[in-house]
Every structure is written in C-alpha cells, then in structure tokens.
N, C-alpha and C positions, 0 to 999 in steps of 0.2 A: 662406306657412306660418302656422299658427295654434298658439297655445300649447296643448299637449296636456293641460295641467292643467285647461283649461276644459271638457273632455269630461265629460258626464254621461250615463250610460246610463239612458234611460227604460225601466223594466223590463217594459213591455208588449211591448218588442222581443223579450224572451225569456220570454214568458208561459208557455211550456211548461216552464220551470224553477220550482221552488218558491222562495220568498223566501230561505230559508237557502242554497240552491244558488246563486242569483244573487249573493248577497252574497259567498260564498266564491270564486266564479269571478271576479267583478269585482276583488276584492282581489288575487287571484293574478295577474291580467292587468295590474295597475297602474292600473286605472280607479278613481279615488278618490272619485267622486261618483255617486250614483244617484238615481233618481226612482221610488219605489215606487208601486204602485196599492193602493187600499184593500182590494180583495178578497183580495189576497195577504197583506196585513197581518192581515186578519181570520183567515185560515187559520192563520197562525203565532201570532197573539196580539200585541196592541199592545206590551206590556211586553217580550216576548221579541224582537219585531222590532227595537225600539229598542236592546236590549242587543246583539243580533247586529251591527247596523250600527255601534254604538259600539266594540264589541270588535274589529271588523275594521279599525278606523281609517278608516271611510268617512264622508263627509258626505252630506247629502240636499239636493238642489236644489229639489224640490217634491214635493207629494203630489197624486196624481191619484185621484179627482177629486171635487169638490163641484159644486154647482149644481142643475140640474134643478128650478128654482124653480117650474115649473108643475105639478109632481107633488104628490100628497097626501103630507103628512109632511115636506115639504122643509125646513121651519124646524128641526125637531129633528135631522134627518139632517145638515144643514150645520153645526150647532153641534157635533155629534159629529166631523165631518170636521175642523173647526178644532182641536178638542182633540187629535185624532190627529196632525195636522200639528205641533202644538206639542210633543207627546210625542216625536215622531221627530226633532225639530230641523229640520223643513222650514220654510224662510222663506216659502214660497208655497203656497197652496192653489189649484190650477187649477180654474176654474169652466167646466164645460160647461153652458150656461145653461138648456137645456130647450126642447122643441118647443111649438108652439101646440096648444091644445086646441080641437077642432072647427074647425081651420083659421083661427082668429082670431089673426092675427099681431100686431095692435095690442094686443090684450089680453095676449098672451104677453109682449110687450116691456114693458108696464106692470107685469106681475106680476114679471118678472125684476128690473126696477129697484127695485121695492118690497122684493123679497127680499134684494137686496144691501144696501139701506139698513138693513134690520133686522139683518143679519148683521155689518155693518161694525164696530159698536162692540165686539162680542164678539170678532171677529178681532183688532182693535187691542189689546184687553186681553191677548190671548194672544201678541202679537208675530208674528202671521201676516198676510202680505199676500194679499189676494184678487186673483187673476189672471184676468181675463175673457178667455176664449179664443174668438175668432170662428171658426166652422167654415165650410167650403166650403158654398155654397148648396145643394148636392145633399143636405145633411144636415138641412135646415130642418124637414122633417116628422117626423123621428125624434129629433133630438138638440139642435138649438139654433135659436132664432129670431134669434140674433145671428150674422149671416153675412158681415159685412165688417169690416175693421179700422177703417174710419171709424165704424161704429156702436159698436164696442167702445170706441174712444177717446172718443167723445162721452159714452158712458155712464160711463166712468171719470172724465171731467172734471167731470161734474155733481156729484160728491161732494167734489171738491177736498180729497182726503184722501190722504196718502202710503200708507195701508194698502190702497189699491185701485189696480190698474194693469191692464195687458193682457199676455197671452201671445201672442207672434207665432209661429205655426206655418207654416213655409214651404209645407207641403203644402196648407194651407187658404187662403193669401193670395196665392200667387205669381201667380195669374191676374189680379189686380185692377189695372186700368189706373191707378188712383189710388194704388197702393201707395207709390211714391216720395214723393208729396206728403203722404200721411198720415204716413209715418214721419218726414218732415222736420219735422213739427210735433208729434212725440211725445216730445220730450226729457223725461226723468224719469218717463215713464209705462210703460216696458217692464219687466215683472216677470219675463219669461222668454222664451227663444227655442228653438224646436224645429226639427229638421231631419230630412228624409227626401227621397225623390225621387218624381216622378210618372212612372210607367212608361207606355210606349206599346207595345202597347195596355195599358190598365189592366185587370187580371184581376178586381178587385173594388174597388168604390168606397170601402169602409171599410178592408178588410184586404188591399189590393193595392199597398201602398206599396213603394218600392224603396230600396235602400241608396244613399247619396249617390254621384252620378256615373253612376247607371244609368238616369236619366230626363232630363226636359227642363227642370228647374228650374235657374235660374242662381243657385245657392246662394252663391257668393262675392259676387255683387252684392247679394243680400238681406242677407247678413251685414254688408257694408259700410254699408248703409243703417241697419241696426239699431244698429251700433256708433257711427254718427254721432249717435245720440240720446244717447250717453253710456253705453249699456249695455255693461258689460264682464264680466258674470257668466257662470255656466255656460251651455253650449249643450247641450241635451238631444238625443240621437239617439233618435228615436221612430219606429221602423219597424214598423208593424203589418202583418205578413204571415206567415201560418202556414207558408209554405214555408221560413222560416228555421229551423224546428224540425228540418229534415233536414240542416243544416250542423253539423259537429262544433263543440262549444262553444268550444274554444280557437281554432279557425280563424275562427269568426265574430267573436269579440271582437278578434282581431288584425286582421281585415279592417276592422272598424269603426274601430279606432284609426288604421289607415293612411289610410283614406278621410277621416277627420276631419282629420288633419294637413294634408291637401291644401287644406283650406278649403271 
C-alpha cells in the first residue's frame, strides 16, 4: 500500500476539464495535490489560478512545462514559466528539453545544457527547482533530445546545484535496461515521479497511455527504486489519453485513487 496523501493528479490527465473544474473536482474527491499545465493556467489567468488552488486547500507538485530550449524565444518563455511556477506555489518546473534542429542531436544537447545554465540562477532566486524530464526515444524528433535517464542525470550533475534535478516518468524510462543502475546512483537528484502505464497494443505513442495496472510497466518496482534514492514526495498520475474524457468525472477520480493506493 502507498500513502494516499502522496497522490498528485497531473491535470493533463483531465485536460478536457477547465482548470477551475479540475480544482473543484479534485478537492471534492479528496485529492489534495495537483500539477497544472501552463496552457490551462493561461486560460484562467495566473492570479486567478493561484487563488482558486489556494482557496480549495490544494497544493501544487509541479508546473508543466518549461524547456524547449532549441526553439526561438526559449529564454524569455522559460523565465515566464519560472515566474508562473513561483506564483502557483509549484516547487518544480518540469522541463521537456526540446528536439534537435535539422537533425543535429549534438547541437541540440549543447543548446539544452546552455539554456538550463542560463535559467538556473533565475529559478533559484524564485525558489523553483528545474526538473529535467527524459522522454522516450520515440519522441526525440518532436519533443526532446534528452531520451534516457542517464543523460538527464549527467546533465543535472554537471551543475552541482540543488535547484536542478530530474523528473522520472515511468512511461518514458521503464524500458531502459540501465534503469536500476541509474536510479541507484540518483540520490538527491529526483525532483518528481510520474506514473501511467504502457498499453499493449499502444493506440497512440503520445496520447495512448493507460491507467496504472492496465499495461506492462512494473510500477511497484520502479517506485521502490525511486524511493530508494530518498525521494518521498508527491507521485503524479499523468495519463495522457483522450479516451478518459468519456469516463464520468467522479468515477475516473475514484478509479485513479484506488489504483494509486495499490502501488
């Protein structure tokens, strides 16, 4: 069993709800922690989003997302993302680091490292930890040149700063034969942990994730490895799948809570 208070709902799971609706429903369901996404915060307004979360008695585990360092305007956008995280009370800004330009992976990785280096002092000033999230290699061309946990950890270590760490998403890293070894050496570097499941067959590589227990990922084993690093913070349920919009809201949240409690 796992402490239910560690459950955080990453609100991309219910992206068909507005932010005010998601806040209201989570509070009513006894889910006390959420992870909003910036596009929903923008729709509601930053000040109003912060007020609604505060008034509902919720806390925020992270803000999704910053990064995309290889895109034009990344510096200014990431500074805004840090400010938004601080205003919402989010201790972590999740970084999806950005894809290569013209297929140049080495250049992309250098640009990502330089972008984090520029952003890090600003994030530290605002009390926001940068969480580098490695994505599954299938997403390298569109979303991130950082595709293994080992890469993400090496990148975080080079800064030797507590304001940068990594976000472990089971969906993106479960396949890695070096996962156990990498996590064994990750003490103090885990900024967040996300869970969902890998469905077979996978209906969509980005938006075909399953609820915990519906796929092939050994989530209890990965959680044990993550916790062995000393991480005891929120565990975000992040299930990107538009089919969840067909499930009645109360039923969906109850099912998530039940599955979460099983580990």
